[in-house]
MIDREN-467408 format. One record per atom (N, C-alpha, C, O): x, y, z. Coordinates in steps of 0.02 Angstrom, whole numbers, padded with zeros to 5 digits, always signed. Layout:
% residues N
XYZ...
***
This chain:
% residues 298
-00646+02603+00235-00649+02592+00162-00585+02559+00136-00587+02513+00096-00528+02586+00162-00464+02557+00141-00458+02485+00166-00433+02441+00131-00481+02475+00227-00479+02408+00255-00523+02360+00215-00505+02302+00205-00580+02385+00193-00625+02344+00154-00593+02325+00087-00597+02268+00065-00561+02373+00055-00527+02359-00009-00470+02310+00001-00459+02266-00040-00433+02319+00056-00378+02273+00070-00404+02202+00082-00373+02154+00060-00460+02197+00116-00489+02131+00129-00513+02099+00064-00504+02039+00054-00543+02139+00020-00567+02112-00044-00508+02089-00086-00511+02035-00117-00454+02130-00087-00395+02112-00126-00363+02048-00099-00340+02005-00137-00362+02041-00033-00333+01982-00001-00373+01920-00018-00346+01867-00034-00440+01927-00014-00483+01869-00030-00479+01850-00103-00490+01792-00121-00463+01899-00146-00457+01884-00218-00391+01850-00234-00388+01804-00275-00337+01874-00201-00271+01848-00217-00256+01781-00183-00215+01742-00207-00289+01768-00127-00275+01706-00090-00286+01643-00132-00243+01599-00133-00343+01637-00167-00352+01577-00209-00299+01570-00262-00276+01515-00276-00279+01627-00293-00227+01624-00344-00160+01602-00314-00120+01570-00347-00149+01621-00251-00088+01599-00218-00086+01524-00208-00034+01492-00218-00143+01495-00190-00146+01423-00181-00141+01387-00249-00114+01331-00253-00166+01418-00301-00164+01388-00368-00098+01398-00404-00084+01364-00453-00058+01444-00380+00003+01463-00415+00051+01405-00428+00080+01402-00482+00062+01357-00380+00107+01301-00396+00083+01260-00456+00123+01240-00499+00017+01249-00459-00010+01211-00517-00003+01251-00581+00015+01224-00633-00018+01317-00577-00015+01359-00637+00056+01362-00663+00067+01356-00723+00105+01372-00618+00175+01375-00639+00197+01308-00669+00230+01306-00721+00177+01253-00636+00194+01187-00663+00163+01175-00731+00195+01146-00775+00100+01197-00740+00067+01188-00804+00102+01228-00859+00111+01202-00914+00122+01289-00844+00154+01332-00894+00221+01302-00916+00236+01300-00975+00260+01280-00868+00328+01258-00884+00331+01185-00907+00375+01168-00946+00286+01143-00883+00292+01071-00898+00237+01044-00944+00241+00987-00966+00185+01084-00957+00132+01061-01002+00118+01111-01057+00128+01097-01116+00096+01170-01038+00079+01220-01089+00138+01241-01131+00133+01246-01192+00195+01255-01098+00255+01275-01135+00278+01222-01184+00288+01238-01243+00287+01159-01163+00307+01107-01211+00259+01098-01269+00280+01083-01324+00193+01107-01256+00144+01101-01311+00156+01155-01363+00155+01141-01423+00167+01217-01341+00179+01272-01387+00244+01261-01426+00247+01270-01486+00297+01240-01390+00361+01227-01423+00356+01170-01472+00385+01172-01526+00316+01119-01453+00306+01062-01499+00273+01085-01563+00292+01063-01617+00223+01129-01558+00190+01154-01618+00238+01194-01661+00238+01188-01722+00280+01236-01630+00329+01275-01668+00378+01230-01704+00394+01241-01762+00402+01179-01668+00450+01132-01700+00417+01091-01755+00450+01070-01802+00351+01081-01750+00316+01042-01802+00314+01079-01868+00299+01050-01920+00329+01143-01867+00331+01183-01929+00401+01187-01958+00414+01227-02003+00446+01146-01932+00516+01149-01954+00541+01080-01974+00507+01029-01964+00600+01079-02003+00636+01017-02017+00701+01021-01977+00741+01066-01987+00711+00973-01931+00768+00977-01885+00790+00907-01866+00750+00864-01848+00856+00895-01871+00885+00830-01855+00927+00831-01792+00968+00787-01782+00918+00881-01750+00953+00890-01686+01025+00915-01693+01057+00931-01643+01050+00920-01754+01120+00940-01764+01125+01014-01785+01160+01053-01752+01091+01032-01838+01094+01100-01862+01038+01143-01833+01007+01125-01784+01026+01199-01865+00971+01242-01845+00906+01219-01878+00906+01196-01935+00850+01224-01842+00785+01206-01873+00770+01249-01934+00780+01310-01933+00746+01217-01987+00727+01252-02048+00651+01255-02054+00617+01203-02051+00624+01315-02061+00552+01324-02064+00525+01295-02130+00548+01313-02184+00475+01250-02124+00444+01219-02183+00368+01227-02184+00335+01199-02227+00342+01265-02137+00270+01276-02135+00232+01213-02117+00249+01178-02069+00180+01198-02155+00137+01140-02142+00158+01078-02181+00118+01032-02190+00219+01077-02204+00243+01022-02245+00240+00955-02207+00221+00905-02236+00259+00955-02144+00257+00893-02104+00187+00866-02099+00177+00805-02103+00138+00910-02089+00068+00888-02085+00043+00863-02153+00005+00815-02156+00065+00895-02206+00045+00873-02273+00070+00803-02287+00034+00762-02315+00133+00790-02268+00161+00723-02278+00124+00670-02237+00114+00614-02260+00105+00688-02176+00071+00640-02133+00004+00618-02162-00014+00559-02159-00033+00665-02191-00100+00650-02216-00099+00633-02291-00152+00627-02322-00041+00625-02319-00036+00604-02390-00048+00529-02395-00044+00493-02345-00062+00505-02453-00077+00434-02463-00017+00389-02452-00026+00329-02440+00043+00416-02456+00104+00375-02449+00124+00365-02376+00169+00326-02362+00091+00400-02330+00109+00395-02260+00071+00339-02226+00015+00322-02245+00104+00308-02175+00071+00256-02135+00039+00285-02073+00021+00248-02027+00032+00351-02071+00004+00384-02012-00068+00363-01999-00086+00350-01942-00110+00360-02051-00180+00345-02042-00190+00274-02014-00234+00263-01973-00149+00227-02037-00153+00159-02010-00131+00157-01937-00160+00122-01896-00079+00196-01922-00056+00201-01852-00110+00232-01809-00120+00211-01751-00145+00281-01836-00200+00313-01798-00256+00263-01785-00285+00263-01730-00271+00221-01833-00323+00170-01824-00303+00121-01769-00344+00103-01727-00240+00101-01768-00215+00055-01717-00216+00088-01648-00230+00056-01598-00202+00153-01647-00202+00189-01584-00272+00190-01554-00280+00180-01493-00322+00203-01595-00391+00203-01570-00412+00132-01549-00449+00125-01501-00390+00081-01584-00406+00013-01565-00376-00004-01497-00409-00032-01454-00313+00014-01488-00280+00002-01423-00316+00040-01367-00328+00013-01313-00333+00103-01381-00367+00144-01330-00434+00114-01311-00451+00110-01252-00472+00091-01361-00537+00061-01348-00529-00002-01304-00565-00010-01255-00483-00045-01323-00473-00107-01285-00448-00091-01214-00473-00120-01166-00401-00046-01209-00371-00030-01144-00422+00001-01097-00424-00016-01038-00463+00047-01123-00514+00080-01080-00566+00030-01057-00584+00028-00998-00591-00011-01104-00643-00060-01086-00616-00109-01034-00650-00124-00984-00555-00134-01044-00527-00184-01000-00512-00155-00931-00531-00184-00880-00478-00098-00929-00457-00070-00865-00517-00046-00823-00520-00059-00763-00565-00012-00855-00623+00012-00817-00666-00047-00793-00688-00047-00736-00677-00095-00836-00718-00153-00816-00684-00193-00761-00717-00212-00712-00619-00206-00768-00583-00245-00718-00581-00208-00651-00590-00239-00599-00568-00143-00653-00564-00105-00591-00632-00102-00556-00635-00106-00494-00686-00094-00594-00753-00093-00564-00771-00161-00535-00800-00165-00481-00754-00214-00570-00767-00282-00546-00730-00295-00481-00759-00322-00433-00667-00277-00478-00628-00287-00417-00654-00244-00360-00655-00265-00302-00676-00183-00376-00703-00139-00324-00767-00168-00295-00777-00163-00234-00809-00197-00337-00870-00229-00312-00853-00287-00265-00885-00296-00213-00803-00326-00285-00782-00382-00242-00757-00358-00175-00769-00388-00123-00720-00301-00176-00692-00275-00114-00745-00247-00067-00732-00238-00008-00805-00235-00093-00858-00207-00051-00901-00261-00019-00948-00245+00018-00886-00325-00033-00920-00378+00003-00892-00383+00073-00831-00376+00083-00935-00395+00122-00912-00398+00191-00887-00469+00206-00924-00513+00226-00822-00478+00196-00789-00541+00210-00729-00529+00254-00704-00472+00259-00705-00581+00286-00647-00574+00330-00583-00562+00289-00578-00584+00231-00536-00527+00319-00471-00515+00288-00476-00478+00222-00437-00490+00176-00525-00432+00216-00534-00396+00153-00474-00353+00137-00460-00340+00079-00438-00330+00190-00378-00289+00178-00324-00327+00141-00288-00299+00100-00319-00392+00155-00269-00433+00120-00287-00440+00046-00244-00437+00003-00352-00450+00032-00374-00454-00038-00359-00388-00074-00336-00388-00131-00373-00333-00041-00360-00268-00071-00286-00259-00086-00268-00231-00137-00244-00282-00040-00172-00277-00050-00150-00317-00112-00112-00292-00153-00173-00380-00117-00152-00422-00173-00182-00398-00239-00151-00406-00292-00242-00370-00237-00271-00343-00298-00230-00283-00324-00224-00273-00384-00202-00245-00277-00168-00183-00296-00094-00194-00312-00064-00152-00346-00064-00248-00288+00008-00260-00297+00029-00257-00371+00079-00225-00386-00007-00291-00417+00015-00287-00487+00015-00216-00515+00052-00201-00562-00026-00172-00486-00030-00104-00512+00032-00063-00495+00047-00015-00530+00067-00081-00441+00126-00042-00421+00190-00074-00447+00245-00048-00435+00184-00129-00483+00243-00159-00513+00264-00118-00574+00222-00094-00611+00329-00109-00585+00352-00073-00645+00327-00106-00708+00323-00167-00713+00309-00065-00757+00281-00092-00820+00329-00139-00855+00308-00188-00885+00394-00124-00851+00443-00167-00884+00443-00236-00853+00450-00286-00889+00436-00240-00787+00434-00304-00753+00372-00344-00774+00377-00403-00788+00315-00310-00776+00253-00344-00794+00255-00368-00866+00233-00424-00881+00280-00327-00911+00284-00348-00981+00332-00406-00990+00321-00450-01031+00386-00407-00951+00433-00464-00954+00399-00528-00932+00409-00581-00961+00358-00522-00879+00320-00581-00856+00272-00606-00909+00266-00666-00920+00238-00559-00942+00190-00579-00994+00226-00608-01055+00200-00655-01086+00283-00582-01072+00321-00610-01128+00342-00682-01113+00342-00724-01158+00359-00695-01051+00378-00763-01032+00317-00809-01028+00319-00866-01050+00262-00783-01000+00201-00824-00994+00173-00844-01061+00149-00900-01069+00176-00799-01111+00147-00812-01177+00200-00833-01228+00186-00833-01288+00259-00850-01205+00310-00874-01251+00287-00938-01285+00260-00983-01254+00298-00941-01351+00272-00998-01389+00307-01064-01371+00278-01117-01382+00368-01061-01344+00404-01122-01328+00405-01137-01253+00398-01195-01233+00413-01085-01212+00423-01096-01140+00366-01071-01097+00366-01082-01037+00316-01038-01127+00264-01006-01087+00216-01054-01054+00200-01106-01081+00194-01034-00994+00147-01075-00956+00079-01078-00990+00043-01127-00983+00060-01025-01026-00005-01023-01059-00008-01076-01114-00057-01114-01117+00043-01080-01156+00043-01131-01208+00050-01201-01180+00024-01249-01208+00085-01208-01124+00091-01273-01092+00022-01298-01068+00005-01356-01078-00016-01253-01038-00084-01272-01015-00129-01287-01074-00170-01333-01069-00123-01250-01128-00163-01264-01187-00146-01333-01217-00190-01369-01238-00082-01349-01218-00061-01414-01246-00085-01472-01203-00101-01525-01230-00089-01463-01137-00115-01516-01094-00190-01528-01105-00216-01581-01090-00224-01476-01131-00295-01483-01146-00307-01507-01217-00364-01512-01239-00253-01522-01253-00260-01546-01321-00269-01491-01373-00290-01505-01429-00254-01429-01354-00261-01372-01400-00193-01355-01428-00143-01350-01392-00190-01346-01494-00127-01328-01526-00106-01258-01504-00140-01210-01521-00051-01251-01468-00031-01184-01442-00010-01137-01498+00030-01156-01540-00036-01076-01498-00019-01029-01552+00044-00988-01535+00070-00990-01479+00066-00952-01585+00121-00905-01575+00090-00836-01562+00074-00799-01608+00083-00819-01498+00047-00759-01478+00078-00696-01506+00043-00651-01529+00144-00692-01503+00179-00631-01523+00194-00628-01598+00224-00580-01621+00174-00680-01635+00185-00680-01706+00121-00675-01747+00123-00676-01808+00064-00670-01712-00001-00667-01746-00031-00598-01738-00038-00575-01681-00048-00563-01792-00073-00494-01787-00138-00486-01748-00151-00433-01720-00179-00540-01744-00241-00536-01706-00233-00560-01635-00259-00530-01588-00197-00616-01626-00190-00644-01559-00149-00599-01513-00156-00603-01452-00107-00557-01541-00066-00513-01499-00110-00465-01458-00091-00442-01405-00170-00451-01485-00215-00406-01449-00245-00440-01387-00265-00405-01340-00248-00506-01387-00269-00541-01326-00218-00530-01271-00237-00517-01213-00154-00534-01288-00101-00522-01239-00103-00450-01215-00095-00437-01156-00112-00404-01262-00115-00333-01244-00174-00319-01197-00167-00282-01149-00231-00349-01212-00290-00339-01170-00280-00366-01099-00299-00334-01051-00250-00425-01093-00237-00453-01027-00184-00413-00990-00188-00404-00929-00135-00388-01027-00083-00346-00996-00113-00281-00969-00089-00255-00919-00165-00256-01001-00196-00193-00980-00226-00198-00910-00233-00148-00876-00244-00259-00890-00273-00267-00823-00222-00251-00769-00239-00223-00717-00159-00269-00782-00107-00263-00730-00067-00199-00740-00005-00201-00746-00101-00143-00740-00069-00079-00746-00087-00036-00686-00132-00052-00647-00050+00019-00679-00063+00065-00623-00134+00093-00627-00166+00104-00576-00158+00106-00688-00225+00136-00696-00279+00092-00666-00325+00116-00634-00273+00026-00676-00324-00020-00650-00326-00017-00574-00380-00013-00545-00268-00021-00542-00266-00018-00469-00290+00048-00442-00326+00050-00391-00271+00102-00474-00293+00168-00452-00368+00176-00459-00401+00199-00412-00396+00156-00515-00468+00162-00525-00506+00115-00479-00562+00131-00458-00477+00057-00463-00509+00011-00417-00520+00043-00349-00574+00036-00320-00470+00079-00324-00477+00112-00259-00528+00168-00262-00566+00178-00215-00530+00205-00318-00579+00259-00325-00649+00230-00329-00695+00256-00296-00658+00177-00368-00724+00145-00372-00745+00117-00303-00803+00123-00283-00697+00087-00268-00713+00057-00203-00737+00109-00154-00784+00097-00116-00706+00168-00156-00727+00222-00111-00796+00248-00130-00838+00262-00086-00809+00255-00195-00874+00281-00216-00930+00232-00203-00986+00252-00188-00917+00168-00207-00968+00118-00194-00991+00119-00121-01048+00104-00106-00945+00137-00077-00963+00141-00006-01011+00199+00009-01044+00199+00060-01014+00247-00037-01057+00305-00027-01128+00295-00053-01172+00337-00043-01141+00239-00087-01209+00226-00113-01254+00208-00054-01238+00162-00016-01311+00241-00046-01356+00227+00012-01381+00155+00010-01405+00131-00041-01376+00122+00066-01399+00053+00072-01475+00049+00065-01501-00002+00042-01510+00103+00084-01583+00103+00081-01609+00093+00010-01662+00064+00000-01570+00117-00039-01591+00108-00109-01591+00034-00129-01636+00011-00163-01540-00003-00106-01537-00074-00122-01594-00111-00086-01624-00157-00114-01608-00092-00024-01661-00126+00014-01729-00113-00018-01770-00159-00023-01741-00052-00041-01805-00037-00073-01812-00074-00139-01865-00100-00155-01757-00077-00178-01759-00113-00241-01769-00188-00230-01805-00221-00268-01739-00215-00177-01748-00286-00162-01820-00301-00143-01847-00353-00163-01852-00256-00106-01922-00266-00088-01967-00261-00149-02020-00293-00151-01947-00222-00198-01986-00216-00260-01974-00275-00308-02005-00278-00361-01930-00321-00289-01918-00380-00330-01863-00373-00382-01857-00416-00425-01823-00321-00378-01768-00312-00426-01713-00362-00411-01692-00371-00353-01688-00395-00464-01634-00443-00454-01567-00406-00448-01564-00345-00452-01513-00444-00438-01447-00414-00426-01424-00373-00485-01395-00319-00476-01437-00397-00546-01414-00360-00606-01450-00293-00612-01419-00242-00628-01516-00293-00600-01553-00230-00605-01532-00182-00550-01529-00121-00562-01518-00207-00491-01494-00163-00437-01427-00133-00455-01413-00075-00439-01385-00172-00488-01319-00147-00507-01324-00094-00562-01291-00042-00557-01364-00107-00613-01369-00060-00669-01409+00003-00652-01390+00058-00673-01463-00005-00614-01507+00052-00601-01488+00092-00539-01504+00151-00534-01454+00060-00492-01436+00096-00431-01361+00109-00427-01339+00167-00420-01321+00056-00433-01249+00064-00424-01219+00108-00478-01186+00158-00463-01230+00090-00541-01200+00128-00596-01227+00199-00598-01190+00246-00613-01291+00208-00582-01320+00275-00582-01290+00318-00527-01277+00377-00536-01278+00288-00469-01252+00326-00412-01179+00345-00421-01158+00398-00398-01140+00302-00453-01069+00315-00461-01053+00341-00531-00995+00341-00552-01104+00363-00569-01092+00385-00637-01041+00442-00644-01002+00441-00691-01039+00491-00597-00986+00542-00603-00916+00512-00596-00870+00532-00632-00908+00465-00550-00843+00432-00541-00827+00388-00602-00769+00384-00623-00878+00356-00629-00869+00315-00689-00844+00357-00747-00799+00338-00783-00875+00416-00756-00853+00462-00809-00782+00484-00797-00741+00486-00843-00765+00501-00736-00697+00522-00719-00647+00468-00736-00595+00483-00767-00661+00406-00717-00614+00352-00731-00608+00337-00805-00554+00320-00829-00663+00343-00842-00661+00331-00914-00618+00383-00948-00577+00367-00992-00626+00446-00928-00586+00500-00958-00512+00491-00941-00469+00497-00984-00498+00476-00878-00429+00465-00857-00399+00405-00893-00341+00407-00915-00437+00351-00899-00412+00291-00934-00399+00306-01008-00351+00280-01036-00441+00348-01038-00431+00366-01108-00367+00406-01118-00327+00391-01162-00356+00455-01075-00295+00496-01079-00234+00453-01066-00183+00459-01101-00238+00409-01015-00181+00365-01000-00167+00316-01057-00110+00297-01068-00220+00295-01092-00210+00249-01148-00171+00281-01204-00127+00249-01234-00185+00344-01219-00147+00380-01270-00076+00394-01247-00028+00382-01283-00070+00419-01186-00004+00441-01162+00039+00384-01137+00101+00387-01143+00008+00332-01109+00047+00277-01080+00054+00216-01123+00078+00164-01099+00033+00219-01185+00037+00160-01229+00109+00139-01239+00123+00079-01245+00155+00187-01241+00225+00170-01254+00253+00124-01201+00289+00076-01217+00238+00138-01137+00267+00099-01082+00242+00027-01082+00274-00017-01053+00185+00015-01114+00158-00053-01117+00181-00088-01181+00207-00144-01178+00172-00055-01238+00182-00089-01302+00256-00093-01322+00276-00142-01354+00296-00044-01305+00366-00046-01327+00403-00106-01298+00435-00143-01335+00401-00118-01232+00435-00177-01206+00398-00242-01219+00428-00296-01220+00331-00238-01231+00293-00300-01241+00296-00324-01313+00310-00383-01325+00284-00280-01361+00282-00301-01431+00330-00263-01476+00346-00287-01530+00353-00204-01454+00395-00163-01497+00359-00137-01558+00390-00115-01607+00292-00139-01556+00252-00119-01614+00233-00175-01660+00194-00165-01707+00260-00234-01649+00248-00292-01691+00188-00333-01669+00153-00315-01622+00177-00390-01704+00214-00414-01763+00202-00369-01824+00145-00349-01837+00254-00355-01860+00250-00307-01914+00239-00238-01884+00279-00214-01844+00183-00207-01902+00162-00144-01872+00093-00151-01840+00057-00102-01834+00076-00212-01818+00009-00226-01794-00009-00188-01731-00067-00173-01719+00041-00171-01689+00028-00136-01626+00067-00070-01622+00081-00046-01568+00085-00043-01680+00123+00020-01678+00074+00078-01672+00040+00096-01720+00071+00107-01612+00027+00163-01598+00065+00228-01608+00124+00228-01626+00030+00284-01597+00060+00350-01611+00123+00363-01570+00171+00390-01597+00123+00343-01507+00181+00356-01465+00242+00318-01491+00298+00344-01488+00233+00258-01517+00289+00220-01546+00312+00252-01611+00372+00253-01625+00266+00279-01650+00284+00313-01712+00322+00377-01696+00369+00395-01732+00302+00412-01644+00338+00473-01623+00410+00455-01603+00457+00489-01623+00417+00402-01565+00484+00379-01544+00526+00361-01605+00586+00378-01608+00497+00327-01653+00534+00306-01712+00557+00367-01753+00615+00370-01774+00513+00416-01762+00532+00475-01801+00583+00518-01763+00626+00548-01795+00578+00521-01698+00621+00566-01659+00690+00537-01646+00740+00571-01656+00693+00474-01624+00756+00447-01599+00786+00391-01641+00838+00363-01624+00753+00375-01696+00783+00329-01744+00797+00363-01811+00850+00353-01841+00750+00404-01833+00760+00441-01895+00783+00512-01882+00802+00548-01929+00783+00534-01819+00804+00601-01799+00768+00656-01840+00798+00705-01861+00704+00644-01850+00662+00693-01884+00617+00726-01831+00559+00707-01823+00645+00775-01796+00610+00805-01740+00549+00845-01762+00500+00850-01725+00552+00874-01821+00494+00911-01846+00434+00867-01855+00379+00884-01835+00445+00809-01887+00390+00762-01897+00366+00733-01831+00305+00725-01821+00412+00717-01786+00393+00691-01720+00352+00742-01681+00304+00724-01647+00371+00806-01686+00333+00858-01652+00263+00866-01682+00215+00877-01646+00258+00859-01747+00192+00862-01780+00148+00805-01755+00089+00815-01741+00176+00746-01750+00138+00689-01724+00117+00699-01652+00060+00683-01634+00162+00726-01611+00146+00739-01541+00091+00790-01534+00046+00784-01492+00093+00842-01576+00041+00894-01572-00026+00867-01595-00078+00883-01566-00025+00825-01646-00087+00794-01669-00117+00749-01614-00177+00748-01604-00074+00712-01579-00098+00670-01525-00129+00712-01469-00179+00692-01440-00099+00769-01455-00128+00814-01405-00197+00838-01426-00243+00838-01385-00206+00856-01489-00271+00879-01514-00322+00822-01510-00379+00833-01491-00301+00762-01528-00346+00704-01527-00370+00690-01455-00429+00679-01443-00323+00690-01408-00341+00676-01338-00389+00729-01312-00437+00712-01277-00376+00792-01328-00420+00846-01306-00490+00839-01336-00540+00847-01300-00495+00822-01400-00560+00815-01433-00598+00755-01406-00658+00759-01394-00563+00699-01397-00596+00639-01371-00623+00651-01301-00679+00631-01285-00583+00684-01259-00607+00700-01191-00666+00746-01192-00714+00736-01154-00665+00796-01236-00721+00842-01242-00784+00806-01265-00839+00818-01239-00777+00761-01313-00835+00722-01337-00863+00678-01281-00924+00672-01275-00819+00648-01242-00842+00606-01186-00884+00646-01136-00935+00622-01113-00861+00707-01121-00899+00749-01074-00967+00769-01105-01018+00769-01070-00967+00785-01170-01028+00807-01202-01079+00750-01206-01138+00760-01192-01056+00691-01225-01101+00633-01233-01130+00612-01165-01186+00589-01162-01091+00620-01112-01112+00595-01046-01155+00644-01008-01177+00628-00952-01169+00703-01035-01207+00754-00998-01274+00728-00975-01296+00743-00919-01309+00690-01017-01375+00666-01001-01375+00600-00963-01427+00578-00938-01317+00569-00957-01314+00503-00925-01280+00504-00857-01283+00455-00820-01248+00559-00841-01213+00565-00777-01257+00603-00729-01281+00658-00744-01268+00574-00670-01312+00604-00619-01269+00630-00562-01235+00591-00528-01270+00695-00551-01228+00725-00499-01268+00738-00435-01240+00762-00385-01332+00722-00435-01373+00734-00377-01362+00683-00322-01394+00687-00269
***
């Protein structure tokens, strides 16, 4: 009896032992900072004196008519939408190409993935030079075609073209490409052969077989891309546009940086960070709920 109880206790504690590194890391590096951020959001603090408790005053100011928070929130959702669509589509397209049986496919995979491991600062510097209105190769090619070259970084709408193209060359795209490539290899070939015999064209085979078979992986990559778009926007937009022109690309992460390290208003910055955490959690939850009927796990 004692041996049986000892065995049960051991079998119960073993999984928690394996999970303990993640649990400890989550408490100290994720859960703890979130709680502290919420506490600081209820204060006014400039990093010099003691935090002064102000309750929900920071949140009231953010949602007041005089705040630019709502416009920043709209821009954040716009960036997230563009970034998710571009990165997921590009990674899936590259993964499909990598699954064609051609020679030297490993070399193609290497070159497809190289931009993803480049530091974001390096990539943004390359894009700033490429789209430079005076020296950029993009405007030079447009001028040779007889097209008046625009000022990409000075136009509130055209800057999103640069941001969208920059989104392709991020770590998320390369990472998702490898995940998609692995999942595509698991799709049964017999399904494609049967669909081909039934007269289905390539597009119907892709939408009805490929996307249906990899729908769990597609959902996973969409959720990851969404979270990365909120959390990683700073590393792309700060060196690329600095939030400009004007405030056309100033997302929540840039506003948090401005309030925290330029205005030294840590209470307001913490309120913004906590709001972004709530938004990311709600958006992810909605994505899972909406996809319940469209994702096939069988």
